[in-house]
N, C-alpha and C positions, 0 to 999 in steps of 0.2 A: 536425668540425660534431659540437655536443654532441647524445649522444639526446635522447629525448622528454622521457625522465624527470629529463634534468637544465632541459627548458625551465623556464621563471619562469614563473609563475602569475599572468596578468592580476591586479592587484586589487581590480578590479569582479569579480571570482568569486569562491566561495564554497570554500575548501578541501577535497576529499574524503578523505575517510579512507582509507589504504590499506589493502584487500582481502590475506588470504593469496592467496596462488596457489593453495593447494589448496580454496581457499573457491569458485574460476572450476568446479570439475571439482562441484561439485552448483546453480548459477548456470543453466539452462535455457537457450541464446540463441533469439532471436526466431525465427530463422529453423534449428532444430534440431527434429532429429523427436520430442526429449522436450516438447516447446512443443506439438508439437499433442496434440489429443485423442484418447486412448486407441480400439481400435478396440470395446471396449465401450461406450464412452461414446456414439463415431457412432452405431453400429449403434442405444442405444439411443433416441437421439434420435430416427433418422429414423422408427424405426417407431414411438414415442408419435405425432410428428406426424401417419403415413401411419393409423394405428389410428384417430386424432379425427376427421382428415378423411372416414374410412371410416364410423365412426360418425356424422357430419353426414348425408355421403352417401343413407344407408339413408332417412334423413328429407324427404331434399329430392328422392327420386329421382333421384339421379347429379346436379343443376342444381347449379350450383357455385354459393351465393351470391357470391365475389366479382368473378364473371362478371357477375353480373348486377346486381352494385352498380355496376361499374367503368362501364358501357352505360348506366345512367341518371344514373351523376358526369359520364361526356360529354356526356351530352346536356342536362343543367341544367345543366349549365357554360357551353356556349355559349350557351343559351336565354336567361342571365342577360344577358351581352354582345348580345344581339343584340333591340336597344327595337324596330326595326323589326319584328322579327315578332313579338313583343308585343304591338307595337299593332296588326295584323292579324288576332290571336288575339281582342285584346279586341271589334275591331270584328266578326270573326263571332261571338262570343257574342252582342254585341248583335242583332246580325242574325238569329238562330235562335231567339232569346228574342221578336223581332221578331215570327215568322214565328209562332211559338209562341202566343204574343197570338190575331193572330189567326186561328189554327184553334179558338182556345178562343171566340173572336165567333160565328165558323162553327155552331158548331154547337149555340151557345144559337140563333140563328136557325131553324136547319135542325132542332132536337129530338135533336141529336149526331150527323148524322150528316154533319159537317163535309168540306170537301173538303180531301184529306190532301198534307202538305206536302213529304213525303220519303216514297219508297217502299223495303222490304228490298232489298238486294241480290238475283238472281237466285236465287241457291247458299243464302241467308236463306227455311227454312219455317216459324220459330219463329211467323207473324201471318198465317198463311193462315186458320184459325179463323175464321168469318161475326161471331163473337161481337167480334174484335177490332175492325173496322167501328162500334160501339157507345161513346157516350161511358158512364163512363169511363177503360173499356179502352184505345178509339183514342188519346186522350189519353198514357196512359201506354207506349203503345206510341210515339208521336211522341215524345215526350219524349226518351227510350231512345233510337231513333234517331238524332235530332238530337244528342242528346252524343256519339255514337260519332262520328260525320260527325266534332263540334270535335274529340275530341281523336284521331282521327289523323290531322289538320290541324294536331296541337297536336306531333302526336312526329314527326313527318316534316317535311322540307323544311327543318332547321335548319343552317341553315349552318357548316360544319367538323364538323358527327361524326361518324363514320368511317359506312360503308356498312350495315355488321356491325353497327354499335351503335345506328343509325338501325332495324334491322329487328328485333334485338330486341328492344326499347323497346315498338316499336308491339306488334310477335306477345304481350308479358309482360300490357299497357297490355289488349290486345286481349280476352287469358282475361279478365281480371278483372271487364272490364264484359260481359264474354257469361255471368259468372257473375252479373251482376249485373241479368240478362235480366227485365222485369218475368214475362215465360213461365214463370219458374225460380220462383216464388212463388204460395202459391193460391190470395190474394186480389187479384190482379191480373190470375188470368189468366182469361179466361170459360170456355173449356171444359172446364177441372177444376168450376167452382165446378158447371157448367151437367150436370157428370155426379156430380156430387156430391149434386145436390135430385135430381135423377131416378133412382138408385139409392137415396138415404137412408143417402150415406155409405162406401155397401157397399166404393168403389172405396177410399178410404182406408185402408179395415180388408184388402183385397188388399194396397196396397202398402204397408203394414207388415208384412206377412207374407211379402211380396217383399225387402222390406230387409233383414228379421234373416233370411231363410234366403239373402243374398248377404253379409253381412256373416259370416255360419258359414261356408257355403264357400269366399269367399277365406280366413278365418283357418285354416282345416282343406286351405288348396293344393287344393281341389277347383275340377272346371273349371261353370260357369255350368250353369244347369240344365234340360236336355234333352238336354243335349251325352250322356248315357250311354245314349240311345240310337240313339249313332251309331258302332257298332263296327265299331275297325280291321280292317280283312281279312275283312269282310260283309255289313257298308255301305260302307264307303271302305278305298279302296285294295286291291279284289277281284277285280283284274285278272287271270288268271291268271296265274301264275309260279315259278320259281326262282331262289334265292338259289344263284349260282353262285364267288363270289367274297368274304371277310370279312378287314379287315386291323384293328386298334386305332382305326382313325377311319371305316368304311366297312365298308358291304356292298354287295353289284351286284347287282342283280336283272333277272334275265332273263325274259321277255315269252313266253311259251307264243303260238306265231304261226296266226292265223286262218283263213290264206288257203293254198294247196294253193304253190304258190311264193314267195320272196321277194326283195325287190333285196338285190344281195349285199355291198350295203355296210351296215353297222346303224348305228341311232341311238343315240350317247350322249349320258345327259342328264343335265346335273348341276344340282342344283336348288340354293337357299341353305341353311345350315346352321345361319339362323336360321330357319327354317319346318320342318315334317317336308313330306317330297318327294311325301305324299298331294295335294298341293294339284295338280297334275299327273294325278293317279288318285282322283281324286273317287266320286262314281256312277255307278253303269254313261252311265249321260245325256248326262255333261258331262267325261268323264277321256279329256283331252288322248291317253294311250298308249294304251288302247281305239281312239281313232279311226285312231293308229298303225299299230298291228295289225291292224286289220281294212281296213289301207291297202295292205299289202303291206310292211311294215317290221319286221324284226329289232328290238327295240326293247330298252338298256338302261339300269338305274335308280340312279344313287347316290342312297342310303338313308345318313342323316349321323350316328353316333352322338352321343348327346347327352351332352357331356361333364361330368365333374364336376372336384373339385377335382383331382384327380390329373391332370389333360389340362392343367393349367393353365399346364403348358409347351409347348401346340404351339404352333406361330407357323405364319404363311401359305407357311411355305415347307411343311411337314408337312402341309397342308392341300394345293398342290398336286400333291405327291407322292404321297402315302397316295393320294389323291382322285382327279384329273385323270387325272395319267398311269398310275396304277396302273390304273384303269378302263378305260382306253382298249387300253393294252396285256392286258387280259384280253379283252374283248371281242373284237380282234382274234384273241389267240389261240384263242379258241372257236368263231369261224363262217371264221375261214381267209381272212376279207380282206382282202386289201391297205389302206385305206384305210378311214374310217370319218367316219359324220358328227358332229357336234357341235353338242350344244347347251347354252345356260347360262339361266340363269330367275335373277335380279335379281343380290344377293352372287354367287350362283356363276358368272354368267355372268361380271361380274367379275375371278375367277382363274381362268375357263377362258381370255378373252384374254390375262392376263400366263400362261399356262404355255405357251399355244401361242407366241405372242411371241419366248416363249425358245426354246420345240421349234425352229420357223420359221426363228432364229437359226443356229442349228446345221444345217437344214438337214435336219429332220426334213419328211418329208412324207405323212404317213402321217391328216394328217386331210385330207377333201373339200372341206368348206363348213363354216364356221360362223354359227348362228345364236344369237339373243341378244334374250333377251325382259325387256325391263324393267332391263337390266342397263348401266350407265354403266362408261365409259371413261376420261372426265375429269371431275373433282368441281369445277371451278370455277362452274357451276351447278346444286349438287347440290341445288336445293328448300330446304323450310324447318326442314330436317333439319339443315342449317350450320348453324342460330340452337345450338345444343346444341354445337355442336362451335368451341373454341378454343384455346388455349394453356392457360388455366387450368380452362377443360370438360373437357379432355383430360387434366390431369394430377388433377384428382377424379375421376374415370371412372374411372381409374388406380387411384386409394386408394383405391379402392371394389370395384373384381377383385380387387386385390392381396388385401385380407382374405380374400377368398372363394375367389381362385380363378380368377371368373367371372363371370358377368354375366347375372344372372337373367333369367329370361323374363318378371317380371313387373314388372321395372326397366323393362326393352324397351318393355313395351307401355302404362308411362304416358306416355311421350314420339310414340310413334304415334299413340296417342290425342289430346294433346292439339295435335296437329296438323289432327284434325277434330273440338273438342272438342264444337261446336251438334251433332254428329250422334252422336259416341262416346257423349258424357257425359255432359252437360242435359239436350239434347232425350228421351236413353233415359232420363234418369233421372226426365222428368217425366213422362214412357208409364208407367214400372215404379211409381213411388214415390204419384203422384199421382193418374191414371187409375187404376192400379190394370191396366194390361192388359201385360202379356208377348209380348214380340214370339213368335213361332212358332222355334221354332233349327232350322237346315236345314246341307244337308253342309258348305258351302262358311263358316259359323259357329262348328261342331264341329270342322273343322277347325284355325281362327283360335284356338281355347281350348286348342289344344293343341301348346301352347309348348315353346322349347326354349331351350339356354343356349349361348355363347361365351366360349371360354378365352380368358384373361387374358391373354396374352401375343400369340394372333393380332387381338383385338381391338383393343389397342390398337399394335400395329404398322399395321391398316387405318385406325383413326382417324387417326393419327400419319401414314402415308404416304402415302393418297391422300387422305381430305378435308381434313387442312394442306396439305399439301406436294405433292398433285397428281403426285408422282411417276411412276408410270409414261405417262399422257400424256405428261411434259416429258422422260422419258428419263432418270431416275435411277433407277429401278426393276432392282432385279439380280436375277437368274436363274443362278441356280447362279455369283455373283461377276462374270456379264458384266451388264453395264446391257443394258434390255429397252426397245423402245416399241410404243406399237399399230402404228405403220409399217412393222415388224417381220409382223404376220400380213399372208399372201400368199394371197388366196384369197377365196372369193365368200361375203357374208357375208349376213344375212338380217337386218335388227334390226330390234324390237319393240316403241314406245313407245304409251301410251295418255294418253288427252286428261286426266285427270284424276287423274292420280298424282301423291299427295303426299311420294312417298319420292322414285322416279326420275323428274322430272317428264321430260316427253319432248323439249324444248327440248334435255335434257342427255344425254340416252339421244343426241339423233340426228348429236350431233357425232362418232358414228363416222363418217358418211359424209367427214367431211376428215381425221382423224385417221390410217385405217387407208388407205393406196395400193393399194385395192382396189375393188374393183366392189361398190357397195353397194347393195340392195334395203331400202328404209326403209317399215316399213308403222306407220299412225298410228290405232289402232283406240279406238273409244266403249270405254267404262269407264272402274277405276281401278287398280293394281297388282294386286291378286287377277283382281278380275271381268272386268277387260280383257284380260286374259291367257285366262285359263277361258273362255273363246267359243264354245263348241260349236254346228255347225250348228243351224239352227231356232230357236234360241236369238232369241223378238222382241226387235225395235229394237235390232239391231245395226248396225255400220257399217265401215266404214273404207277408210282412203285410202294408196294402194300408188308406188310410182315407184319403178325404179330408173337411178342417180346411176354407171354407166360410172368406171370405174380411170381415173387424170392428169385428174378431170374438174374444170375449173371449178369456182371456191366457190359454193353457193348456200343463200340463210339460208334459216333455217327456214318463218319468217313464204313466201315466196314459191317453199317446196317446200309448200307445205300450201294454195296458191291453184293452183297445178299440175298435184298431183296424178291418179290417180284416183281417183274418189269408187265404195264399190260400196256394195252390199246384202250385210246377212249376215255371213258369221265367215272370220276371217284364217286360219283354220285351212287351208279349202283350200288358199289361193290359197299356203301351204308350200308343202306338200303339190305341189302345182303344179310349186314353184321346185324342191324336191328330185325330181322326179321327173325333170327334165331335165338333171340331174345325177349321176344313180346308174346303172345298168347295169339292164340289163333283169334279168327274173324270174329268176331260178334254184332248184337246188331246195333244203331248208331244211335251217338245220342244226342241230344236234345243242343240248339242252341240258346246257349246260355241256356238258368235255370233258374228263374226267379223264387220258387217255392224254398230255393235255399242259400238267396239272396244276390244273384246273378242275373237279372233282368238283362238285357238287349238294350244298346244304349242307341243307340246306333248303326250305320250301314259302314264295314270298310271304306278307306281306312282309315275312316276316324277322322279328328279336328287332329289331336297332338302333330301327327305327319304335315296338317297344312302350315303350322307356324313357322313365319319370316323369322 
C-alpha cells in the first residue's frame, strides 16, 4: 500500500508547498498548550472585565443592567406577539380616559369636588391630606392612580414571560412611576403649597438646609442627623454584661443576672451580621435581652465583627464555626449546663439552622430548643429581595464585592429602601425637603443607621447557594463535607414571622413547619422585619397569632393556619418565655460571669469593642 505522501493529489485541489519538518516545532497546534493564552493574558482580561463591571456596579447600587435589559426584552418580545393583550390594554386605556373625563365633568358640576373613580391602596398614604380632594389636585391624583393601574396591567399577565422577569419589570416600572407621583413635586402637592403659604417659604429654606446637611453627611459617611444623640453602651446596648470570649469574628457577651436564681439552660442568641446585634438590646424599655434576664435566664449574645478587606475570604463555614459553634461551646463551658436554648434572628437564624442540622446529623444533643425570628430556611418564596437575585445579578454583585472585598452597608441599604420606596425614599424626601420637617430620631432609627458590611466570599455563597439554588432546603448544603437538610433538626422549634415583612415574608418563614420533622410552634406577629421582632410588653397596638403543630403532623397551608391560630393582644415575647419555661429546668444557682478556670476569662465590659467598629 502506498504511503500517504505518495498518494496522488486530486486535480481540483491546489498543491500546498512542502514545509520543512523543523518548522512544525514552531507552529502551535490548535489543541496544544502553546495555542492557549498565557496565564498573564488570561488573568489580565479577567481582571479587566471584573474591574469594569465593579465600576459600573458602584453607579447602579449593585443592580445589573444586563438583568434589567433581559427582563424588559422578555416582556417586550412576548407583548409584541400578543395582539389580544395589546387590544385589551388599548381598551383599558380608552376606558380609563373616559373615567377621567367623567371625573372632570363631575368636578365642573360640583365645583371641583367630583366623585373619585379610584381609591389608593390601603398602604398608600400619599394622598391623605384634605387638599387632595380639591381641584386640580384631585385630578392629578386620579390621573396618576389610573395610570399606575394601567401600567400594572401592562407589565403583568403577558403570556410566556417568566415569573421572575414579570416581577422585575413590574417592580422597576413601579419605582419609576412612584418617582413621577404628583405628591413628589411642589406645584402638584397641595400640602406643600399650603405649608409654603403659611410659613412664607421658610419650610423650603429649612428643607434646603436639610438637603445640604444630608448630602454632606452622606459624602462624609456620617449617620443621619440626630443619630449621634444615641450612644452605644449608654443609650443603646446598655444592659449590663461582660465580654467572655473573642475570636477574629465574634465577641460573646454574657449578661448579668437580675434574679436570685436562673434557669439552668442558658439562651444563646445569634443575630444577623447584616446588622449590629443591639437591635435585640435597644433602649431599656424595649430590650429583649433585658426582658429575658428579668425572667430568670442567663443570656449570651453573639456580637459580630464588622468585616473589612482583610476578611474577604471568610465564608459561611467560618461564620458557622467561629460564630455559632464557638458561642455554644463557650456558653456551656461557662455555665456548666449540658444543654442550651439557641435563638437566631434573620440571617443569623438561617446560619443557626444550618449549624444545628450539621450537629444533629452527627448526634450532637447539646441544644435543647431552637427559636427563629424572621429567619428563612427555604428561599423559593423569599419575597421582593429575590428581584435582585438571578445569575446575572449575582455575578454583578460578586464583581463589586471582589473589587472591594465586601458588600458595603450603603449598597445594601439601597436595595432595602427600594422595597419600600414610598415610605423610605419619596415620602421622606417630601417631608424633609419640601415641608421642611424632620422626623425625630429614635432608638430603632439610630440602630438602623449603624450599618455593617458583609465579606465577599460569605455573601457570594449565601446568594448562590441559598437564594439561587436553595441548597439547604433541598438537602445539598454540606457541613464538613456531609450533606444536611432542615429535616435533620430534631428538636422543638419556636418560629416567628411578621405580618408586613419585606425581607423575610412570613409565608416563607412558615415553611419551617413542614421542612423540619419536629414540633413547631409558629407565631405571626404584627409589624415588620424589625419592629415586629422588637415588640416589648406594653407596646400599644400589638397582637399575634400562635399555634403549635405536632411532629409528623399533616400539611397545613399558611392561609388555613392564619384562620385557625389563636389570636392574642400584646407581645409575643411573653408567649416565647412561657414556651421556654416548659422546656427548661427549675431555677438554680447563678453561674459565674465568665469562667477563667475553663479558659473563658472576662475580657471587658459589654457592649465590647466589635460593636463599636465603624
